[in-house]
N, C-alpha and C positions, 0 to 999 in steps of 0.2 A: 504494500500500500504506500510505501515511502516514495518510490520513484514516480508512480502515477500521480501521487499527490503533489509532488514538486512540479511536474509537468502541467498539471491542472491549475496550480496557482500562477505559474508563468503565463499560461493561456488566458487566465482570467484578467491578469494585469494588462497584458497586451491588448486584449479585447476591449477593456474599459478605455484604454488610451485611444484605440481606433474609434470607439463609439463617441468619445469626446470630440474627436476631430471630424465627426460625421463622414467617416471613410466608408467606401463601398467594400473594403477588404475585411470589415468586421464580420464575425460569425453571427448569423441570425440567432435571435433568442430561442427559437424553437430547436435549432440544432444544438445550441448550448445546453438546453435542458435534456435533450436526448443523450448527449455525452455525459452529463451529470448522472442521469439515471442508469446508464450503462456502467459507470464507474461504481455507483453504490449497489447495483444489482449483480455485478459480476466480480469486479476486482476485490471489493471489501469482503463479501462472503467467502470467496476462495482464499483470501489471506487469513481470515479467521479460522476457516476449516483446516488449512495447512498448519497453522499454529496449534490448533487443537490436536491434530494427528501427531505433530512433532513432540508435544509434551507428553502424550500417552505412549510414545514409542519406547521400546526397550533400549537400554544403552547398548552401544556397539561392542560386541565381544570379538576381540582380535584373535585370529587363529594361532598366533605365535606369541611367546613371552619375550619380553625385552631382557637383555642381559643386565644383571645387577651390578656388574663391575664397571665403575665409571672409567671412561677412556677419553682421551683428548681427540677432538675432531680436527683433522688437518685443514690448514688454510687452503682456500681455493687457488687455482692457477691464475685466474684473471679476476680483476676487481668487478664487483657486481654492477657498478654503473656502466662499465664497458659492455657487459653482456646485455644489459637493458637497452643500451643505445644500439647495439648490433641487432638485437631481436626486433626492434621497432622500425628499423630502416626500411626493410622490404615492404611491410604493409603500408607504411606511410607513403613510400614512393609510388606504389601502385595506386593508392587512393588519390594522391595528389595529381598524378598524370591523368587519371580518369576524370576527376572533377574539372581539371583544366580544360580537357577537350569538350566535355559536356557543357560546361558553363560558357565557354567561348562560342560553341555552336548556338546556344540560346541567345546570348547577349549580342553577338556580332552577326547574327542571321546566317550563319554558315550551316552547311550540311554535315551532320555527324556521320562519319564514314569509318569509324574505328570499331566496328562491331566485333571483328575477330579479336582485337586486343581486349575488348570488354569481356568476351567469352573466356579468354585466358585468365583475366583477373578474377572472374567468377570461379574458375577452377582452383585458383590459389586460395 
């Protein structure tokens, strides 16, 4: 319920700003109440039901025992910040290139012709 709640609060604030400016981009009040009812009828009950099942569940029994003798954990070969940077480079690069082509085709009135590249990104 936390993430949909934050999104709903942001939507409400932005929608009030658009209503105040008399913009045509504002969400109609009927659609706003439909979204609100969907949130309270689907997201909130499922969150409460999942919390109920989680509190009634048995604790996890691990199939192996841990060793009681304390040992020193060796230091990693590479610093963690370097691994995070390396792991995020490929997804960021693919998303950045895709968004560049899609948004330039929308804003500049060009034809989007990179469907093969989009399929490769989908596979990644």
